[in-house]
TORPA-4810 file (N, C-alpha, C, O; in nm, 3 decimals):
<nodes>
NODE_1_13.956_12.369_25.914_13.927_12.401_26.050_13.803_12.322_26.095_13.703_12.315_26.024_M
NODE_2_13.812_12.266_26.212_13.700_12.192_26.269_13.611_12.290_26.345_13.659_12.369_26.426_I
NODE_3_13.484_12.283_26.317_13.386_12.367_26.387_13.280_12.275_26.445_13.189_12.231_26.375_N
NODE_4_13.293_12.245_26.572_13.200_12.154_26.639_13.127_12.230_26.748_13.185_12.263_26.852_D
NODE_5_13.000_12.258_26.725_12.920_12.331_26.822_12.840_12.236_26.908_12.799_12.129_26.863_N
NODE_6_12.817_12.275_27.030_12.739_12.197_27.126_12.631_12.289_27.180_12.662_12.391_27.242_F
NODE_7_12.506_12.255_27.156_12.396_12.342_27.201_12.292_12.261_27.277_12.268_12.144_27.246_A
NODE_8_12.231_12.325_27.376_12.118_12.268_27.449_11.998_12.356_27.419_12.000_12.477_27.440_L
NODE_9_11.894_12.294_27.369_11.770_12.368_27.343_11.655_12.289_27.403_11.667_12.169_27.430_T
NODE_10_11.546_12.357_27.423_11.432_12.288_27.482_11.299_12.339_27.432_11.287_12.453_27.386_G
NODE_11_11.201_12.253_27.441_11.065_12.288_27.404_10.971_12.215_27.498_11.000_12.104_27.543_A
NODE_12_10.857_12.278_27.527_10.763_12.212_27.616_10.621_12.225_27.562_10.586_12.317_27.489_L
NODE_13_10.542_12.126_27.602_10.401_12.120_27.566_10.322_12.122_27.696_10.350_12.046_27.788_T
NODE_14_10.222_12.210_27.702_10.138_12.222_27.821_9.999_12.173_27.786_9.938_12.219_27.689_I
NODE_15_9.948_12.078_27.864_9.814_12.025_27.843_9.732_12.044_27.970_9.778_12.016_28.081_A
NODE_16_9.610_12.093_27.953_9.516_12.106_28.063_9.401_12.011_28.035_9.339_12.017_27.928_V
NODE_17_9.372_11.924_28.131_9.267_11.822_28.115_9.286_11.742_27.985_9.192_11.716_27.911_N
NODE_18_9.413_11.704_27.961_9.453_11.623_27.846_9.437_11.691_27.711_9.439_11.623_27.608_N
NODE_19_9.420_11.823_27.708_9.410_11.897_27.583_9.528_11.994_27.575_9.547_12.076_27.664_E
NODE_20_9.608_11.983_27.468_9.723_12.072_27.451_9.673_12.215_27.436_9.593_12.245_27.347_V
NODE_21_9.723_12.302_27.523_9.682_12.442_27.519_9.795_12.535_27.477_9.771_12.649_27.440_V
NODE_22_9.919_12.485_27.483_10.031_12.569_27.446_10.157_12.488_27.422_10.182_12.387_27.488_Q
NODE_23_10.236_12.536_27.325_10.369_12.482_27.299_10.463_12.601_27.296_10.431_12.705_27.238_K
NODE_24_10.579_12.586_27.358_10.673_12.697_27.364_10.816_12.643_27.378_10.838_12.524_27.397_T
NODE_25_10.912_12.733_27.367_11.054_12.699_27.382_11.105_12.752_27.516_11.035_12.829_27.582_H
NODE_26_11.224_12.712_27.554_11.281_12.756_27.680_11.421_12.813_27.661_11.475_12.813_27.550_N
NODE_27_11.477_12.861_27.769_11.615_12.906_27.773_11.689_12.814_27.870_11.649_12.801_27.986_L
NODE_28_11.795_12.750_27.824_11.882_12.675_27.915_11.973_12.780_27.978_12.053_12.844_27.909_V
NODE_29_11.959_12.797_28.109_12.028_12.904_28.180_12.172_12.865_28.213_12.210_12.749_28.201_V
NODE_30_12.250_12.963_28.253_12.392_12.940_28.284_12.410_12.832_28.390_12.496_12.746_28.377_T
NODE_31_12.328_12.837_28.497_12.341_12.734_28.602_12.309_12.596_28.546_12.364_12.496_28.593_S
NODE_32_12.222_12.588_28.445_12.192_12.461_28.380_12.309_12.409_28.300_12.337_12.289_28.301_G
NODE_33_12.379_12.499_28.232_12.498_12.458_28.156_12.609_12.412_28.251_12.681_12.316_28.223_K
NODE_34_12.621_12.481_28.364_12.719_12.439_28.464_12.682_12.302_28.521_12.769_12.219_28.545_E
NODE_35_12.552_12.278_28.541_12.505_12.149_28.589_12.544_12.039_28.490_12.590_11.933_28.532_W
NODE_36_12.527_12.064_28.360_12.565_11.965_28.258_12.713_11.933_28.268_12.752_11.817_28.264_V
NODE_37_12.797_12.036_28.280_12.941_12.014_28.291_12.975_11.931_28.416_13.061_11.843_28.410_A
NODE_38_12.909_11.960_28.528_12.933_11.883_28.650_12.892_11.737_28.632_12.962_11.647_28.677_K
NODE_39_12.778_11.715_28.567_12.731_11.577_28.543_12.832_11.501_28.457_12.853_11.381_28.477_R
NODE_40_12.895_11.569_28.361_12.995_11.505_28.276_13.116_11.463_28.358_13.189_11.371_28.320_M
NODE_41_13.138_11.530_28.470_13.249_11.496_28.560_13.204_11.401_28.672_13.280_11.373_28.764_A
NODE_42_13.079_11.352_28.663_13.029_11.259_28.763_12.984_11.326_28.891_12.971_11.259_28.994_G
NODE_43_12.960_11.456_28.886_12.916_11.530_29.004_12.770_11.569_28.989_12.711_11.555_28.882_Q
NODE_44_12.712_11.618_29.098_12.577_11.673_29.103_12.471_11.564_29.089_12.503_11.448_29.062_D
NODE_45_12.346_11.603_29.108_12.236_11.507_29.109_12.149_11.522_28.985_12.165_11.617_28.908_S
NODE_46_12.057_11.428_28.966_11.966_11.432_28.851_11.867_11.546_28.864_11.843_11.596_28.973_K
NODE_47_11.811_11.587_28.751_11.697_11.679_28.752_11.576_11.597_28.796_11.548_11.491_28.739_M
NODE_48_11.505_11.646_28.896_11.397_11.567_28.956_11.265_11.640_28.969_11.161_11.576_28.990_T
NODE_49_11.265_11.773_28.959_11.144_11.850_28.986_11.118_11.956_28.878_11.210_12.007_28.814_H
NODE_50_10.989_11.985_28.860_10.948_12.091_28.770_10.864_12.189_28.851_10.776_12.149_28.927_M
NODE_51_10.892_12.317_28.832_10.819_12.421_28.903_10.739_12.505_28.804_10.778_12.522_28.689_A
NODE_52_10.626_12.555_28.852_10.546_12.649_28.774_10.526_12.774_28.857_10.537_12.771_28.980_I
NODE_53_10.498_12.885_28.788_10.481_13.009_28.861_10.402_13.111_28.783_10.348_13.083_28.676_G
NODE_54_10.395_13.229_28.841_10.316_13.337_28.783_10.401_13.457_28.743_10.346_13.562_28.710_T
NODE_55_10.532_13.444_28.744_10.621_13.553_28.705_10.616_13.577_28.554_10.595_13.485_28.476_G
NODE_56_10.635_13.703_28.515_10.631_13.738_28.373_10.761_13.801_28.323_10.770_13.840_28.207_T
NODE_57_10.861_13.810_28.411_10.991_13.862_28.370_11.052_13.768_28.266_11.051_13.646_28.284_T
NODE_58_11.103_13.823_28.158_11.161_13.742_28.051_11.271_13.651_28.104_11.344_13.688_28.196_A
NODE_59_11.282_13.532_28.046_11.388_13.438_28.084_11.523_13.500_28.048_11.539_13.560_27.941_A
NODE_60_11.621_13.484_28.138_11.755_13.538_28.118_11.857_13.435_28.167_11.831_13.360_28.261_A
NODE_61_11.972_13.432_28.103_12.074_13.331_28.130_12.119_13.328_28.276_12.151_13.220_28.327_A
NODE_62_12.123_13.441_28.344_12.175_13.448_28.481_12.074_13.402_28.586_12.111_13.388_28.703_A
NODE_63_11.949_13.378_28.549_11.849_13.339_28.648_11.877_13.201_28.706_11.924_13.111_28.636_Q
NODE_64_11.848_13.186_28.836_11.869_13.058_28.904_11.741_13.006_28.968_11.742_12.901_29.032_T
NODE_65_11.631_13.079_28.950_11.502_13.040_29.009_11.390_13.104_28.928_11.414_13.197_28.850_A
NODE_66_11.269_13.055_28.947_11.154_13.122_28.887_11.136_13.256_28.957_11.182_13.274_29.070_L
NODE_67_11.070_13.349_28.891_11.048_13.480_28.950_10.943_13.472_29.061_10.962_13.528_29.168_V
NODE_68_10.832_13.402_29.035_10.725_13.388_29.135_10.678_13.243_29.135_10.575_13.210_29.075_T
NODE_69_10.754_13.157_29.202_10.720_13.015_29.204_10.591_12.991_29.280_10.572_13.041_29.391_E
NODE_70_10.502_12.912_29.218_10.373_12.878_29.278_10.373_12.736_29.333_10.322_12.712_29.443_L
NODE_71_10.429_12.643_29.257_10.425_12.501_29.296_10.544_12.429_29.232_10.584_12.461_29.120_E
NODE_72_10.599_12.331_29.304_10.708_12.248_29.249_10.673_12.103_29.276_10.649_12.064_29.391_R
NODE_73_10.670_12.023_29.171_10.635_11.882_29.185_10.748_11.794_29.132_10.826_11.834_29.046_N
NODE_74_10.754_11.673_29.187_10.847_11.574_29.134_10.805_11.540_28.991_10.686_11.531_28.961_A
NODE_75_10.902_11.523_28.905_10.871_11.486_28.767_10.832_11.339_28.763_10.887_11.258_28.837_M
NODE_76_10.736_11.306_28.678_10.689_11.169_28.669_10.797_11.077_28.614_10.796_10.957_28.639_T
NODE_77_10.890_11.133_28.539_11.005_11.057_28.492_11.127_11.123_28.554_11.195_11.203_28.489_V
NODE_78_11.154_11.090_28.680_11.265_11.151_28.750_11.396_11.119_28.679_11.428_11.002_28.656_S
NODE_79_11.469_11.222_28.644_11.594_11.203_28.572_11.575_11.202_28.422_11.672_11.208_28.347_G
NODE_80_11.450_11.193_28.376_11.421_11.202_28.233_11.432_11.072_28.158_11.494_10.976_28.204_G
NODE_81_11.369_11.070_28.040_11.377_10.957_27.949_11.466_10.998_27.833_11.436_11.096_27.765_T
NODE_82_11.575_10.925_27.808_11.671_10.961_27.705_11.643_10.884_27.576_11.619_10.764_27.578_V
NODE_83_11.646_10.956_27.465_11.631_10.896_27.332_11.722_10.971_27.237_11.705_11.091_27.214_S
NODE_84_11.819_10.901_27.182_11.919_10.960_27.091_11.982_11.080_27.159_12.054_11.064_27.258_T
NODE_85_11.958_11.202_27.109_12.020_11.321_27.167_11.918_11.409_27.240_11.937_11.530_27.253_N
NODE_86_11.810_11.346_27.287_11.710_11.422_27.362_11.682_11.357_27.496_11.701_11.237_27.515_T
NODE_87_11.636_11.439_27.589_11.589_11.390_27.717_11.454_11.456_27.743_11.438_11.577_27.724_I
NODE_88_11.358_11.376_27.787_11.224_11.428_27.809_11.185_11.414_27.956_11.205_11.310_28.019_Q
NODE_89_11.130_11.522_28.009_11.081_11.527_28.146_10.931_11.554_28.141_10.883_11.614_28.045_Y
NODE_90_10.857_11.512_28.243_10.714_11.543_28.252_10.676_11.559_28.398_10.729_11.491_28.486_A
NODE_91_10.582_11.650_28.422_10.527_11.670_28.556_10.379_11.697_28.544_10.334_11.762_28.449_A
NODE_92_10.303_11.646_28.639_10.158_11.666_28.641_10.120_11.742_28.766_10.171_11.716_28.875_T
NODE_93_10.030_11.837_28.748_9.976_11.917_28.857_9.828_11.881_28.863_9.749_11.923_28.779_Y
NODE_94_9.791_11.804_28.964_9.654_11.751_28.978_9.556_11.862_29.017_9.595_11.975_29.046_A
NODE_95_9.430_11.826_29.017_9.326_11.919_29.061_9.363_11.973_29.199_9.401_11.897_29.287_A
NODE_96_9.351_12.104_29.217_9.383_12.167_29.344_9.530_12.196_29.365_9.566_12.257_29.465_G
NODE_97_9.616_12.153_29.275_9.762_12.166_29.286_9.812_12.266_29.182_9.796_12.243_29.063_D
NODE_98_9.872_12.376_29.226_9.927_12.473_29.132_9.819_12.552_29.059_9.836_12.586_28.942_G
NODE_99_9.712_12.581_29.127_9.601_12.654_29.066_9.637_12.802_29.048_9.693_12.864_29.138_T
NODE_100_9.605_12.856_28.930_9.630_12.998_28.907_9.654_13.029_28.761_9.635_12.945_28.674_G
NODE_101_9.698_13.153_28.737_9.731_13.200_28.602_9.880_13.174_28.579_9.964_13.258_28.612_A
NODE_102_9.912_13.057_28.524_10.051_13.010_28.510_10.116_13.077_28.390_10.060_13.080_28.280_I
NODE_103_10.238_13.132_28.412_10.309_13.203_28.306_10.458_13.166_28.297_10.528_13.217_28.209_T
NODE_104_10.506_13.079_28.386_10.648_13.042_28.382_10.665_12.900_28.434_10.582_12.849_28.508_E
NODE_105_10.775_12.838_28.392_10.808_12.703_28.439_10.960_12.685_28.436_11.031_12.755_28.364_A
NODE_106_11.007_12.590_28.516_11.150_12.560_28.521_11.175_12.417_28.565_11.089_12.355_28.626_G
NODE_107_11.293_12.366_28.533_11.335_12.231_28.572_11.448_12.244_28.673_11.542_12.321_28.654_I
NODE_108_11.437_12.165_28.784_11.533_12.175_28.895_11.581_12.037_28.940_11.520_11.935_28.908_F
NODE_109_11.693_12.036_29.014_11.746_11.910_29.066_11.717_11.892_29.215_11.784_11.813_29.282_D
NODE_110_11.618_11.964_29.267_11.584_11.953_29.409_11.439_11.995_29.431_11.380_12.065_29.349_A
NODE_111_11.382_11.951_29.543_11.244_11.985_29.575_11.229_12.130_29.620_11.120_12.187_29.611_S
NODE_112_11.337_12.191_29.666_11.343_12.335_29.694_11.483_12.381_29.658_11.579_12.304_29.669_T
NODE_113_11.496_12.505_29.614_11.628_12.555_29.576_11.686_12.472_29.463_11.617_12.440_29.366_G
NODE_114_11.812_12.436_29.475_11.878_12.350_29.376_11.919_12.424_29.250_11.900_12.545_29.237_G
NODE_115_11.975_12.348_29.156_12.018_12.402_29.027_11.900_12.404_28.931_11.824_12.308_28.924_D
NODE_116_11.884_12.514_28.858_11.781_12.524_28.756_11.846_12.498_28.620_11.943_12.563_28.583_M
NODE_117_11.791_12.402_28.547_11.841_12.369_28.414_11.789_12.466_28.310_11.865_12.520_28.229_L
NODE_118_11.658_12.490_28.313_11.596_12.572_28.209_11.477_12.646_28.266_11.416_12.604_28.364_A
NODE_119_11.444_12.758_28.201_11.327_12.838_28.241_11.258_12.888_28.115_11.323_12.914_28.014_R
NODE_120_11.128_12.900_28.123_11.050_12.957_28.013_10.940_13.045_28.068_10.890_13.024_28.179_T
NODE_121_10.903_13.145_27.989_10.791_13.232_28.018_10.698_13.222_27.898_10.743_13.221_27.784_V
NODE_122_10.567_13.214_27.924_10.472_13.193_27.816_10.342_13.268_27.844_10.321_13.320_27.953_F
NODE_123_10.254_13.272_27.743_10.122_13.333_27.759_10.046_13.259_27.868_10.066_13.139_27.888_S
NODE_124_9.960_13.329_27.936_9.888_13.274_28.051_9.815_13.144_28.017_9.745_13.133_27.916_V
NODE_125_9.835_13.045_28.104_9.758_12.921_28.102_9.681_12.921_28.233_9.740_12.909_28.340_V
NODE_126_9.551_12.936_28.224_9.468_12.939_28.345_9.437_12.797_28.389_9.372_12.720_28.318_N
NODE_127_9.485_12.762_28.509_9.461_12.631_28.566_9.363_12.647_28.682_9.398_12.698_28.788_K
NODE_128_9.241_12.602_28.660_9.138_12.610_28.763_9.159_12.503_28.870_9.237_12.410_28.852_G
NODE_129_9.089_12.517_28.980_9.102_12.425_29.093_9.066_12.281_29.056_9.121_12.187_29.114_A
NODE_130_8.977_12.262_28.960_8.935_12.127_28.921_9.017_12.072_28.804_8.998_11.957_28.764_A
NODE_131_9.108_12.153_28.750_9.187_12.112_28.632_9.310_12.032_28.670_9.367_12.047_28.778_D
NODE_132_9.350_11.947_28.577_9.478_11.876_28.584_9.564_11.931_28.471_9.516_11.947_28.359_S
NODE_133_9.692_11.959_28.499_9.782_12.012_28.398_9.908_11.926_28.391_9.966_11.891_28.494_M
NODE_134_9.949_11.893_28.270_10.073_11.817_28.250_10.164_11.898_28.159_10.121_11.948_28.055_T
NODE_135_10.290_11.908_28.199_10.391_11.973_28.116_10.491_11.867_28.075_10.549_11.799_28.160_I
NODE_136_10.511_11.853_27.946_10.611_11.761_27.891_10.720_11.849_27.831_10.693_11.934_27.746_T
NODE_137_10.844_11.828_27.874_10.955_11.917_27.841_11.065_11.833_27.777_11.111_11.736_27.836_W
NODE_138_11.107_11.870_27.657_11.212_11.798_27.586_11.334_11.887_27.571_11.325_11.998_27.517_T
NODE_139_11.449_11.840_27.618_11.576_11.909_27.601_11.654_11.832_27.493_11.668_11.710_27.499_I
NODE_140_11.704_11.908_27.395_11.779_11.847_27.285_11.923_11.894_27.289_11.950_12.013_27.306_T
NODE_141_12.016_11.801_27.275_12.159_11.830_27.266_12.195_11.819_27.118_12.179_11.713_27.057_V
NODE_142_12.242_11.930_27.063_12.277_11.927_26.920_12.406_11.999_26.894_12.451_12.007_26.779_S
</nodes>
């Protein structure tokens, strides 16, 4: 019997002022899996934006948005950088941008609304008004 599994997993690294402050995993949500299937059929658009927020509700497969979105920025590598079976996205939140007690993040294919690929909830990362924060997010297909 052939047993061929297909899984999407993700991990992200959060750096404040170029110092890594947290590493965590994510949940690829149902709408993200549907987005992958549509892309395989030549439909839908690239993932282009990363959002951060202050929601603390656990990530769940049925979610389509962050619980309390604070800021959404274009990813510095729009559409991601592909290497073997991984794709990496990154977004930077400059001084004065996305300031607050950050506890959630997500990847989207639009500047507002759109399809959410993945969401994560993590321990508070305090981003002050003078801080710069970069999130590097790697999705692995295995």
